[in-house]
N, CA, C, O and the ligand as a Tripos MOL2 file, in Angstrom:
@<TRIPOS>MOLECULE
protein
  289   287    73     0     0
PROTEIN
NO_CHARGES

@<TRIPOS>ATOM
      1 N          96.2880  100.4700  113.6290 N.3       1 MET1
      2 CA         96.6990  101.0510  112.3450 C.3       1 MET1
      3 C          95.6970  100.7020  111.2590 C.2       1 MET1
      4 O          95.3230   99.5410  111.0980 O.2       1 MET1
      5 N          95.2790  101.6740  110.5400 N.am      2 PRO2
      6 CA         94.2850  101.3880  109.4980 C.3       2 PRO2
      7 C          94.9270  100.7760  108.2590 C.2       2 PRO2
      8 O          96.1300  100.8950  108.0290 O.2       2 PRO2
      9 N          94.0990  100.1300  107.4860 N.am      3 ILE3
     10 CA         94.5710   99.5430  106.2300 C.3       3 ILE3
     11 C          94.1390  100.4560  105.0960 C.2       3 ILE3
     12 O          92.9640  100.7980  104.9660 O.2       3 ILE3
     13 N          95.0990  100.8420  104.2850 N.am      4 TYR4
     14 CA         94.7910  101.6990  103.1520 C.3       4 TYR4
     15 C          94.9300  100.9060  101.8650 C.2       4 TYR4
     16 O          95.7520   99.9980  101.7450 O.2       4 TYR4
     17 N          94.1020  101.2830  100.9150 N.am      5 GLU5
     18 CA         94.1950  100.6470   99.6110 C.3       5 GLU5
     19 C          94.7970  101.6330   98.6310 C.2       5 GLU5
     20 O          94.3760  102.7860   98.5380 O.2       5 GLU5
     21 N          95.7770  101.1600   97.9130 N.am      6 TYR6
     22 CA         96.3990  101.9970   96.8940 C.3       6 TYR6
     23 C          96.2210  101.3390   95.5440 C.2       6 TYR6
     24 O          96.2980  100.1180   95.4010 O.2       6 TYR6
     25 N          95.9820  102.1860   94.5620 N.am      7 LYS7
     26 CA         95.8210  101.6720   93.2140 C.3       7 LYS7
     27 C          96.9230  102.2310   92.3390 C.2       7 LYS7
     28 O          97.1490  103.4390   92.2850 O.2       7 LYS7
     29 N          97.6020  101.3260   91.6570 N.am      8 CYS8
     30 CA         98.6790  101.7640   90.7760 C.3       8 CYS8
     31 C          98.0780  102.4250   89.5450 C.2       8 CYS8
     32 O          97.1310  101.9100   88.9510 O.2       8 CYS8
     33 N          98.6310  103.5520   89.1740 N.am      9 GLY9
     34 CA         98.1040  104.2860   88.0290 C.3       9 GLY9
     35 C          98.4010  103.6080   86.7060 C.2       9 GLY9
     36 O          97.7890  103.9340   85.6890 O.2       9 GLY9
     37 N          99.3220  102.6820   86.7100 N.am     10 LYS10
     38 CA         99.6910  102.0530   85.4350 C.3      10 LYS10
     39 C          99.1150  100.6550   85.2830 C.2      10 LYS10
     40 O          98.4540  100.3520   84.2900 O.2      10 LYS10
     41 N          99.3620   99.8220   86.2490 N.am     11 CYS11
     42 CA         98.9000   98.4440   86.0930 C.3      11 CYS11
     43 C          97.5660   98.2040   86.7910 C.2      11 CYS11
     44 O          97.0370   97.0930   86.7700 O.2      11 CYS11
     45 N          97.0320   99.2420   87.4030 N.am     12 LYS12
     46 CA         95.7160   99.1790   88.0480 C.3      12 LYS12
     47 C          95.6760   98.1660   89.1770 C.2      12 LYS12
     48 O          94.6110   97.7020   89.5830 O.2      12 LYS12
     49 N          96.8150   97.8460   89.6580 N.am     13 ARG13
     50 CA         96.8480   96.8810   90.7430 C.3      13 ARG13
     51 C          96.4740   97.5780   92.0430 C.2      13 ARG13
     52 O          96.8760   98.7130   92.3000 O.2      13 ARG13
     53 N          95.7130   96.8870   92.8370 N.am     14 ILE14
     54 CA         95.3140   97.4560   94.1190 C.3      14 ILE14
     55 C          96.0850   96.7600   95.2250 C.2      14 ILE14
     56 O          96.0890   95.5350   95.3480 O.2      14 ILE14
     57 N          96.7220   97.5730   96.0040 N.am     15 VAL15
     58 CA         97.5500   97.0330   97.0720 C.3      15 VAL15
     59 C          96.9970   97.5160   98.4000 C.2      15 VAL15
     60 O          96.6800   98.6930   98.5750 O.2      15 VAL15
     61 N          96.8930   96.6010   99.3050 N.am     16 GLU16
     62 CA         96.4610   96.9800  100.6420 C.3      16 GLU16
     63 C          97.6810   97.1050  101.5350 C.2      16 GLU16
     64 O          98.5200   96.2070  101.6160 O.2      16 GLU16
     65 N          97.7500   98.2200  102.1850 N.am     17 VAL17
     66 CA         98.9100   98.4710  103.0260 C.3      17 VAL17
     67 C          98.4340   98.8480  104.4160 C.2      17 VAL17
     68 O          97.5250   99.6570  104.6040 O.2      17 VAL17
     69 N          99.0790   98.2340  105.3620 N.am     18 LEU18
     70 CA         98.7870   98.5820  106.7430 C.3      18 LEU18
     71 C          99.7990   99.6280  107.1870 C.2      18 LEU18
     72 O         100.9750   99.3250  107.3890 O.2      18 LEU18
     73 N          99.3390  100.8300  107.3330 N.am     19 GLN19
     74 CA        100.2890  101.8820  107.6330 C.3      19 GLN19
     75 C          99.6260  103.0220  108.3720 C.2      19 GLN19
     76 O          98.4070  103.0800  108.5320 O.2      19 GLN19
     77 N         100.4740  103.9150  108.8100 N.am     20 LYS20
     78 CA         99.9590  105.0900  109.4740 C.3      20 LYS20
     79 C          99.4110  106.0610  108.4440 C.2      20 LYS20
     80 O          99.6020  105.9110  107.2370 O.2      20 LYS20
     81 N          98.7330  107.0450  108.9650 N.am     21 THR21
     82 CA         98.0850  107.9920  108.0680 C.3      21 THR21
     83 C          99.1020  108.7950  107.2810 C.2      21 THR21
     84 O          98.8840  109.1130  106.1120 O.2      21 THR21
     85 N         100.1920  109.1170  107.9140 N.am     22 ASP22
     86 CA        101.1450  109.9990  107.2430 C.3      22 ASP22
     87 C         102.3140  109.2400  106.6250 C.2      22 ASP22
     88 O         103.3270  109.8320  106.2540 O.2      22 ASP22
     89 N         102.1610  107.9320  106.5200 N.am     23 ASP23
     90 CA        103.2120  107.1760  105.8630 C.3      23 ASP23
     91 C         103.1300  107.3890  104.3580 C.2      23 ASP23
     92 O         102.0510  107.6270  103.8160 O.2      23 ASP23
     93 N         104.2550  107.3050  103.6950 N.am     24 PRO24
     94 CA        104.2390  107.4890  102.2380 C.3      24 PRO24
     95 C         103.5840  106.3130  101.5380 C.2      24 PRO24
     96 O         103.5330  105.2040  102.0700 O.2      24 PRO24
     97 N         103.0910  106.5670  100.3560 N.am     25 ALA25
     98 CA        102.4170  105.5390   99.5940 C.3      25 ALA25
     99 C         103.4290  104.5080   99.0990 C.2      25 ALA25
    100 O         104.5910  104.8310   98.8510 O.2      25 ALA25
    101 N         102.9790  103.2870   98.9610 N.am     26 PRO26
    102 CA        103.8770  102.2670   98.4090 C.3      26 PRO26
    103 C         104.1700  102.5390   96.9400 C.2      26 PRO26
    104 O         103.4490  103.2870   96.2790 O.2      26 PRO26
    105 N         105.2270  101.9280   96.4400 N.am     27 LYS27
    106 CA        105.6100  102.1960   95.0600 C.3      27 LYS27
    107 C         105.3530  100.9840   94.1780 C.2      27 LYS27
    108 O         105.6320   99.8430   94.5470 O.2      27 LYS27
    109 N         104.8200  101.2690   93.0160 N.am     28 CYS28
    110 CA        104.6050  100.2360   92.0150 C.3      28 CYS28
    111 C         105.1830  100.7790   90.7140 C.2      28 CYS28
    112 O         106.2630  101.3710   90.7230 O.2      28 CYS28
    113 N         104.4990  100.5950   89.6190 N.am     29 HIS29
    114 CA        105.0170  101.1050   88.3550 C.3      29 HIS29
    115 C         104.8850  102.6090   88.2690 C.2      29 HIS29
    116 O         105.7410  103.2920   87.7070 O.2      29 HIS29
    117 N         103.8340  103.1030   88.8160 N.am     30 GLY30
    118 CA        103.5880  104.5390   88.7310 C.3      30 GLY30
    119 C         103.1670  105.0890   90.0640 C.2      30 GLY30
    120 O         103.5600  104.6000   91.1240 O.2      30 GLY30
    121 N         102.3730  106.0970   89.9840 N.am     31 VAL31
    122 CA        101.9150  106.7380   91.2080 C.3      31 VAL31
    123 C         100.8060  105.9110   91.8200 C.2      31 VAL31
    124 O          99.8420  105.5410   91.1490 O.2      31 VAL31
    125 N         100.9510  105.6310   93.0790 N.am     32 MET32
    126 CA         99.9220  104.8820   93.7770 C.3      32 MET32
    127 C          98.9240  105.8620   94.3680 C.2      32 MET32
    128 O          99.2750  106.7590   95.1350 O.2      32 MET32
    129 N          97.6990  105.6660   93.9960 N.am     33 LYS33
    130 CA         96.6590  106.5700   94.4700 C.3      33 LYS33
    131 C          95.8990  105.9020   95.5990 C.2      33 LYS33
    132 O          95.4480  104.7620   95.4890 O.2      33 LYS33
    133 N          95.7720  106.6340   96.6700 N.am     34 ARG34
    134 CA         95.0740  106.0540   97.8190 C.3      34 ARG34
    135 C          93.5830  106.0500   97.5750 C.2      34 ARG34
    136 O          92.9900  107.0650   97.2110 O.2      34 ARG34
    137 N          92.9960  104.9050   97.7790 N.am     35 LEU35
    138 CA         91.5540  104.7960   97.6130 C.3      35 LEU35
    139 C          90.8880  105.1070   98.9440 C.2      35 LEU35
    140 O          91.3150  104.6580  100.0080 O.2      35 LEU35
    141 N          89.8550  105.8690   98.8430 N.am     36 MET36
    142 CA         89.1360  106.2340  100.0560 C.3      36 MET36
    143 C          88.0380  105.2110  100.3000 C.2      36 MET36
    144 O          86.8540  105.4860  100.1050 O.2      36 MET36
    145 N          88.4410  104.0670  100.7140 N.am     37 SER37
    146 CA         87.4560  103.0260  100.9750 C.3      37 SER37
    147 C          87.0030  103.1140  102.4210 C.2      37 SER37
    148 O          87.7930  103.2780  103.3500 O.2      37 SER37
    149 N          85.7150  102.9970  102.5590 N.am     38 LYS38
    150 CA         85.1730  103.1300  103.9110 C.3      38 LYS38
    151 C          85.3830  101.8650  104.7190 C.2      38 LYS38
    152 O          85.3980  101.8790  105.9500 O.2      38 LYS38
    153 N          85.5430  100.7850  103.9990 N.am     39 ASN39
    154 CA         85.7300   99.5340  104.7260 C.3      39 ASN39
    155 C          87.2140   99.2240  104.8650 C.2      39 ASN39
    156 O          87.6550   98.0830  104.7210 O.2      39 ASN39
    157 N          87.9550  100.2630  105.1450 N.am     40 SER40
    158 CA         89.3980  100.0720  105.2140 C.3      40 SER40
    159 C          89.8010   99.3570  106.4870 C.2      40 SER40
    160 O          90.9530   98.9550  106.6520 O.2      40 SER40
    161 N          88.8560   99.2030  107.3710 N.am     41 PHE41
    162 CA         89.2290   98.5640  108.6210 C.3      41 PHE41
    163 C          88.6340   97.1690  108.7220 C.2      41 PHE41
    164 O          88.4350   96.6470  109.8190 O.2      41 PHE41
    165 N          88.3560   96.5750  107.5860 N.am     42 VAL42
    166 CA         87.8650   95.2070  107.5950 C.3      42 VAL42
    167 C          88.9920   94.2710  108.0120 C.2      42 VAL42
    168 O          90.0900   94.2840  107.4550 O.2      42 VAL42
    169 N          88.6840   93.4880  108.9770 N.am     43 LEU43
    170 CA         89.7020   92.5880  109.4760 C.3      43 LEU43
    171 C          89.5760   91.2480  108.7720 C.2      43 LEU43
    172 O          88.5680   90.5520  108.8890 O.2      43 LEU43
    173 N          90.5940   90.9180  108.0630 N.am     44 LYS44
    174 CA         90.5350   89.6680  107.3190 C.3      44 LYS44
    175 C          90.8850   88.4860  108.2130 C.2      44 LYS44
    176 O          90.3370   87.3920  108.0770 O.2      44 LYS44
    177 N          91.7840   88.7270  109.1010 N.am     45 GLY45
    178 CA         92.1240   87.6600  110.0270 C.3      45 GLY45
    179 C          91.1950   87.7170  111.2210 C.2      45 GLY45
    180 O          91.0890   88.7420  111.8930 O.2      45 GLY45
    181 N          90.5350   86.6230  111.4750 N.am     46 SER46
    182 CA         89.5900   86.6400  112.5850 C.3      46 SER46
    183 C          90.3390   86.6410  113.9100 C.2      46 SER46
    184 O          91.4350   86.0920  114.0250 O.2      46 SER46
    185 N          89.7440   87.2490  114.8730 N.am     47 GLY47
    186 CA         90.3390   87.2390  116.1980 C.3      47 GLY47
    187 C          91.4620   88.2360  116.3530 C.2      47 GLY47
    188 O          92.3290   88.0950  117.2150 O.2      47 GLY47
    189 N          91.4330   89.2380  115.5130 N.am     48 TRP48
    190 CA         92.5020   90.2340  115.6180 C.3      48 TRP48
    191 C          92.3620   91.0180  116.9010 C.2      48 TRP48
    192 O          93.3270   91.2980  117.6130 O.2      48 TRP48
    193 N          91.1230   91.3580  117.1580 N.am     49 PHE49
    194 CA         90.8950   92.1490  118.3620 C.3      49 PHE49
    195 C          91.0570   91.2950  119.6130 C.2      49 PHE49
    196 O          91.4720   91.7720  120.6700 O.2      49 PHE49
    197 N          90.7210   90.0290  119.4620 N.am     50 ALA50
    198 CA         90.7740   89.1620  120.6250 C.3      50 ALA50
    199 C          92.2100   88.9620  121.0980 C.2      50 ALA50
    200 O          92.4770   88.7500  122.2810 O.2      50 ALA50
    201 N          93.1250   89.0390  120.1280 N.am     51 SER51
    202 CA         94.5080   88.7980  120.5010 C.3      51 SER51
    203 C          95.1900   90.0680  120.9980 C.2      51 SER51
    204 O          96.2820   90.0280  121.5650 O.2      51 SER51
    205 N          94.5250   91.1840  120.7730 N.am     52 SER52
    206 CA         95.1450   92.4210  121.2230 C.3      52 SER52
    207 C          95.0350   92.5280  122.7410 C.2      52 SER52
    208 O          94.0180   92.1640  123.3310 O.2      52 SER52
    209 N          96.0630   93.0170  123.3400 N.am     53 PRO53
    210 CA         96.0510   93.1160  124.8040 C.3      53 PRO53
    211 C          94.9780   94.0750  125.2970 C.2      53 PRO53
    212 O          94.7610   95.1570  124.7520 O.2      53 PRO53
    213 N          94.3390   93.6330  126.3270 N.am     54 LYS54
    214 CA         93.3050   94.4910  126.8900 C.3      54 LYS54
    215 C          93.9250   95.6210  127.6910 C.2      54 LYS54
    216 O          95.0460   95.5420  128.1920 O.2      54 LYS54
    217 N          93.1580   96.6380  127.7790 N.am     55 LYS55
    218 CA         93.6430   97.7780  128.5580 C.3      55 LYS55
    219 C          93.6730   97.4160  130.0420 C.2      55 LYS55
    220 O          92.7170   96.8900  130.6110 O.2      55 LYS55
    221 N          94.7860   97.7180  130.6140 N.am     56 LYS56
    222 CA         94.8830   97.4500  132.0400 C.3      56 LYS56
    223 C          94.1280   98.5070  132.8280 C.2      56 LYS56
    224 O          94.1300   99.6990  132.5210 O.2      56 LYS56
    225 N          93.5070   98.0050  133.8280 N.am     57 LYS57
    226 CA         92.8190   98.9640  134.6810 C.3      57 LYS57
    227 C          93.8430   99.7570  135.4890 C.2      57 LYS57
    228 O          94.8640   99.2160  135.9140 O.2      57 LYS57
    229 N          93.5710  100.9930  135.6880 N.am     58 PRO58
    230 CA         94.4970  101.7960  136.4960 C.3      58 PRO58
    231 C          94.5820  101.2530  137.9120 C.2      58 PRO58
    232 O          93.5930  100.8420  138.5200 O.2      58 PRO58
    233 N          95.7970  101.2730  138.3970 N.am     59 LYS59
    234 CA         95.9800  100.7540  139.7480 C.3      59 LYS59
    235 C          95.2240  101.5990  140.7590 C.2      59 LYS59
    236 O          95.2210  102.8280  140.6900 O.2      59 LYS59
    237 N          94.5910  100.9240  141.6860 N.am     60 PRO60
    238 CA         93.9510  101.7000  142.7610 C.3      60 PRO60
    239 C          95.0170  102.3360  143.6350 C.2      60 PRO60
    240 O          95.9950  101.6950  144.0180 O.2      60 PRO60
    241 N          94.8130  103.5700  143.9320 N.am     61 SER61
    242 CA         95.8370  104.2780  144.6930 C.3      61 SER61
    243 C          95.9460  103.6930  146.0890 C.2      61 SER61
    244 O          95.0210  103.7630  146.8980 O.2      61 SER61
    245 N          97.1130  103.1150  146.3400 N.am     62 THR62
    246 CA         97.2950  102.4440  147.6170 C.3      62 THR62
    247 C          97.9700  103.3440  148.6500 C.2      62 THR62
    248 O          97.9380  103.0760  149.8510 O.2      62 THR62
    249 N          98.5680  104.3950  148.1590 N.am     63 ASP63
    250 CA         99.2340  105.2650  149.1370 C.3      63 ASP63
    251 C          98.1840  106.0700  149.9040 C.2      63 ASP63
    252 O          97.3230  106.7450  149.3390 O.2      63 ASP63
    253 N          98.3080  105.9570  151.1850 N.am     64 LYS64
    254 CA         97.2920  106.5930  152.0200 C.3      64 LYS64
    255 C          97.7040  108.0170  152.3820 C.2      64 LYS64
    256 O          98.3420  108.2670  153.4040 O.2      64 LYS64
    257 N          97.3350  108.8900  151.5510 N.am     65 LYS65
    258 CA         97.6230  110.2880  151.8660 C.3      65 LYS65
    259 C          96.4300  110.8800  152.6170 C.2      65 LYS65
    260 O          95.2710  110.6360  152.2810 O.2      65 LYS65
    261 N          96.7430  111.6380  153.6080 N.am     66 PRO66
    262 CA         95.6290  112.2890  154.3210 C.3      66 PRO66
    263 C          94.9460  113.2960  153.4170 C.2      66 PRO66
    264 O          95.5960  114.0840  152.7300 O.2      66 PRO66
    265 N          93.6850  113.2570  153.4300 N.am     67 SER67
    266 CA         92.9430  114.1630  152.5650 C.3      67 SER67
    267 C          92.9640  115.5690  153.1210 C.2      67 SER67
    268 O          92.2740  115.9070  154.0830 O.2      67 SER67
    269 N          93.7820  116.3680  152.4750 N.am     68 THR68
    270 CA         93.8980  117.7470  152.9530 C.3      68 THR68
    271 C          93.2110  118.7120  152.0000 C.2      68 THR68
    272 O          93.5360  119.8960  151.9150 O.2      68 THR68
    273 N          92.2800  118.1660  151.3140 N.am     69 GLY69
    274 CA         91.6350  119.0170  150.3180 C.3      69 GLY69
    275 C          90.5030  119.8390  150.9040 C.2      69 GLY69
    276 O          89.3350  119.6960  150.5410 O.2      69 GLY69
    277 N          90.8830  120.6730  151.7920 N.am     70 LYS70
    278 CA         89.8350  121.5240  152.3680 C.3      70 LYS70
    279 C          89.8390  122.8920  151.7000 C.2      70 LYS70
    280 O          90.2780  123.9000  152.2540 O.2      70 LYS70
    281 N          89.3260  122.8640  150.4810 N.am     71 LYS71
    282 CA         89.2900  124.1360  149.7530 C.3      71 LYS71
    283 C          87.8710  124.6610  149.7830 C.2      71 LYS71
    284 O          86.9220  123.9540  149.4400 O.2      71 LYS71
    285 N          87.7430  125.8650  150.1830 N.am     72 VAL72
    286 CA         86.4170  126.4320  150.3000 C.3      72 VAL72
    287 C          86.1910  127.4570  149.2010 C.2      72 VAL72
    288 O          85.1180  128.0560  149.1260 O.2      72 VAL72
    289 ZN        101.9240   98.9430   88.9510 Zn       73 ZN73
@<TRIPOS>BOND
     1     1     2 1
     2     2     3 1
     3     3     4 2
     4     3     5 am
     5     5     6 1
     6     6     7 1
     7     7     8 2
     8     7     9 am
     9     9    10 1
    10    10    11 1
    11    11    12 2
    12    11    13 am
    13    13    14 1
    14    14    15 1
    15    15    16 2
    16    15    17 am
    17    17    18 1
    18    18    19 1
    19    19    20 2
    20    19    21 am
    21    21    22 1
    22    22    23 1
    23    23    24 2
    24    23    25 am
    25    25    26 1
    26    26    27 1
    27    27    28 2
    28    27    29 am
    29    29    30 1
    30    30    31 1
    31    31    32 2
    32    31    33 am
    33    33    34 1
    34    34    35 1
    35    35    36 2
    36    35    37 am
    37    37    38 1
    38    38    39 1
    39    39    40 2
    40    39    41 am
    41    41    42 1
    42    42    43 1
    43    43    44 2
    44    43    45 am
    45    45    46 1
    46    46    47 1
    47    47    48 2
    48    47    49 am
    49    49    50 1
    50    50    51 1
    51    51    52 2
    52    51    53 am
    53    53    54 1
    54    54    55 1
    55    55    56 2
    56    55    57 am
    57    57    58 1
    58    58    59 1
    59    59    60 2
    60    59    61 am
    61    61    62 1
    62    62    63 1
    63    63    64 2
    64    63    65 am
    65    65    66 1
    66    66    67 1
    67    67    68 2
    68    67    69 am
    69    69    70 1
    70    70    71 1
    71    71    72 2
    72    71    73 am
    73    73    74 1
    74    74    75 1
    75    75    76 2
    76    75    77 am
    77    77    78 1
    78    78    79 1
    79    79    80 2
    80    79    81 am
    81    81    82 1
    82    82    83 1
    83    83    84 2
    84    83    85 am
    85    85    86 1
    86    86    87 1
    87    87    88 2
    88    87    89 am
    89    89    90 1
    90    90    91 1
    91    91    92 2
    92    91    93 am
    93    93    94 1
    94    94    95 1
    95    95    96 2
    96    95    97 am
    97    97    98 1
    98    98    99 1
    99    99   100 2
   100    99   101 am
   101   101   102 1
   102   102   103 1
   103   103   104 2
   104   103   105 am
   105   105   106 1
   106   106   107 1
   107   107   108 2
   108   107   109 am
   109   109   110 1
   110   110   111 1
   111   111   112 2
   112   111   113 am
   113   113   114 1
   114   114   115 1
   115   115   116 2
   116   115   117 am
   117   117   118 1
   118   118   119 1
   119   119   120 2
   120   119   121 am
   121   121   122 1
   122   122   123 1
   123   123   124 2
   124   123   125 am
   125   125   126 1
   126   126   127 1
   127   127   128 2
   128   127   129 am
   129   129   130 1
   130   130   131 1
   131   131   132 2
   132   131   133 am
   133   133   134 1
   134   134   135 1
   135   135   136 2
   136   135   137 am
   137   137   138 1
   138   138   139 1
   139   139   140 2
   140   139   141 am
   141   141   142 1
   142   142   143 1
   143   143   144 2
   144   143   145 am
   145   145   146 1
   146   146   147 1
   147   147   148 2
   148   147   149 am
   149   149   150 1
   150   150   151 1
   151   151   152 2
   152   151   153 am
   153   153   154 1
   154   154   155 1
   155   155   156 2
   156   155   157 am
   157   157   158 1
   158   158   159 1
   159   159   160 2
   160   159   161 am
   161   161   162 1
   162   162   163 1
   163   163   164 2
   164   163   165 am
   165   165   166 1
   166   166   167 1
   167   167   168 2
   168   167   169 am
   169   169   170 1
   170   170   171 1
   171   171   172 2
   172   171   173 am
   173   173   174 1
   174   174   175 1
   175   175   176 2
   176   175   177 am
   177   177   178 1
   178   178   179 1
   179   179   180 2
   180   179   181 am
   181   181   182 1
   182   182   183 1
   183   183   184 2
   184   183   185 am
   185   185   186 1
   186   186   187 1
   187   187   188 2
   188   187   189 am
   189   189   190 1
   190   190   191 1
   191   191   192 2
   192   191   193 am
   193   193   194 1
   194   194   195 1
   195   195   196 2
   196   195   197 am
   197   197   198 1
   198   198   199 1
   199   199   200 2
   200   199   201 am
   201   201   202 1
   202   202   203 1
   203   203   204 2
   204   203   205 am
   205   205   206 1
   206   206   207 1
   207   207   208 2
   208   207   209 am
   209   209   210 1
   210   210   211 1
   211   211   212 2
   212   211   213 am
   213   213   214 1
   214   214   215 1
   215   215   216 2
   216   215   217 am
   217   217   218 1
   218   218   219 1
   219   219   220 2
   220   219   221 am
   221   221   222 1
   222   222   223 1
   223   223   224 2
   224   223   225 am
   225   225   226 1
   226   226   227 1
   227   227   228 2
   228   227   229 am
   229   229   230 1
   230   230   231 1
   231   231   232 2
   232   231   233 am
   233   233   234 1
   234   234   235 1
   235   235   236 2
   236   235   237 am
   237   237   238 1
   238   238   239 1
   239   239   240 2
   240   239   241 am
   241   241   242 1
   242   242   243 1
   243   243   244 2
   244   243   245 am
   245   245   246 1
   246   246   247 1
   247   247   248 2
   248   247   249 am
   249   249   250 1
   250   250   251 1
   251   251   252 2
   252   251   253 am
   253   253   254 1
   254   254   255 1
   255   255   256 2
   256   255   257 am
   257   257   258 1
   258   258   259 1
   259   259   260 2
   260   259   261 am
   261   261   262 1
   262   262   263 1
   263   263   264 2
   264   263   265 am
   265   265   266 1
   266   266   267 1
   267   267   268 2
   268   267   269 am
   269   269   270 1
   270   270   271 1
   271   271   272 2
   272   271   273 am
   273   273   274 1
   274   274   275 1
   275   275   276 2
   276   275   277 am
   277   277   278 1
   278   278   279 1
   279   279   280 2
   280   279   281 am
   281   281   282 1
   282   282   283 1
   283   283   284 2
   284   283   285 am
   285   285   286 1
   286   286   287 1
   287   287   288 2
@<TRIPOS>SUBSTRUCTURE
     1 MET1         2 RESIDUE 1 A MET
     2 PRO2         6 RESIDUE 1 A PRO
     3 ILE3        10 RESIDUE 1 A ILE
     4 TYR4        14 RESIDUE 1 A TYR
     5 GLU5        18 RESIDUE 1 A GLU
     6 TYR6        22 RESIDUE 1 A TYR
     7 LYS7        26 RESIDUE 1 A LYS
     8 CYS8        30 RESIDUE 1 A CYS
     9 GLY9        34 RESIDUE 1 A GLY
    10 LYS10       38 RESIDUE 1 A LYS
    11 CYS11       42 RESIDUE 1 A CYS
    12 LYS12       46 RESIDUE 1 A LYS
    13 ARG13       50 RESIDUE 1 A ARG
    14 ILE14       54 RESIDUE 1 A ILE
    15 VAL15       58 RESIDUE 1 A VAL
    16 GLU16       62 RESIDUE 1 A GLU
    17 VAL17       66 RESIDUE 1 A VAL
    18 LEU18       70 RESIDUE 1 A LEU
    19 GLN19       74 RESIDUE 1 A GLN
    20 LYS20       78 RESIDUE 1 A LYS
    21 THR21       82 RESIDUE 1 A THR
    22 ASP22       86 RESIDUE 1 A ASP
    23 ASP23       90 RESIDUE 1 A ASP
    24 PRO24       94 RESIDUE 1 A PRO
    25 ALA25       98 RESIDUE 1 A ALA
    26 PRO26      102 RESIDUE 1 A PRO
    27 LYS27      106 RESIDUE 1 A LYS
    28 CYS28      110 RESIDUE 1 A CYS
    29 HIS29      114 RESIDUE 1 A HIS
    30 GLY30      118 RESIDUE 1 A GLY
    31 VAL31      122 RESIDUE 1 A VAL
    32 MET32      126 RESIDUE 1 A MET
    33 LYS33      130 RESIDUE 1 A LYS
    34 ARG34      134 RESIDUE 1 A ARG
    35 LEU35      138 RESIDUE 1 A LEU
    36 MET36      142 RESIDUE 1 A MET
    37 SER37      146 RESIDUE 1 A SER
    38 LYS38      150 RESIDUE 1 A LYS
    39 ASN39      154 RESIDUE 1 A ASN
    40 SER40      158 RESIDUE 1 A SER
    41 PHE41      162 RESIDUE 1 A PHE
    42 VAL42      166 RESIDUE 1 A VAL
    43 LEU43      170 RESIDUE 1 A LEU
    44 LYS44      174 RESIDUE 1 A LYS
    45 GLY45      178 RESIDUE 1 A GLY
    46 SER46      182 RESIDUE 1 A SER
    47 GLY47      186 RESIDUE 1 A GLY
    48 TRP48      190 RESIDUE 1 A TRP
    49 PHE49      194 RESIDUE 1 A PHE
    50 ALA50      198 RESIDUE 1 A ALA
    51 SER51      202 RESIDUE 1 A SER
    52 SER52      206 RESIDUE 1 A SER
    53 PRO53      210 RESIDUE 1 A PRO
    54 LYS54      214 RESIDUE 1 A LYS
    55 LYS55      218 RESIDUE 1 A LYS
    56 LYS56      222 RESIDUE 1 A LYS
    57 LYS57      226 RESIDUE 1 A LYS
    58 PRO58      230 RESIDUE 1 A PRO
    59 LYS59      234 RESIDUE 1 A LYS
    60 PRO60      238 RESIDUE 1 A PRO
    61 SER61      242 RESIDUE 1 A SER
    62 THR62      246 RESIDUE 1 A THR
    63 ASP63      250 RESIDUE 1 A ASP
    64 LYS64      254 RESIDUE 1 A LYS
    65 LYS65      258 RESIDUE 1 A LYS
    66 PRO66      262 RESIDUE 1 A PRO
    67 SER67      266 RESIDUE 1 A SER
    68 THR68      270 RESIDUE 1 A THR
    69 GLY69      274 RESIDUE 1 A GLY
    70 LYS70      278 RESIDUE 1 A LYS
    71 LYS71      282 RESIDUE 1 A LYS
    72 VAL72      286 RESIDUE 1 A VAL
    73 ZN73       289 GROUP 0 **** ****
C-alpha cells in the first residue's frame, strides 16, 4: 500500500496516510489535498521489506499424468 501525503487547506498540516488509491482522503479542518509526491514510497521503518513474507514458490506438480499432448 502506498503512502499518500495530504495537506489540509486550512491549517496547512501535512498528513501521511497509508491507504489504497481509491480510499477517501482523511479529514482535518478543511479539504485535504493529496500531494503528488514522488517519494511516497519512502520507508521510514527499516526492514519493512525484510519482514514481508516472501513469495512461495509454486509447488512442483507431483501428480504424474501421462503426457497426452500429442497435438499436431
Ligand atoms: Zn487542518
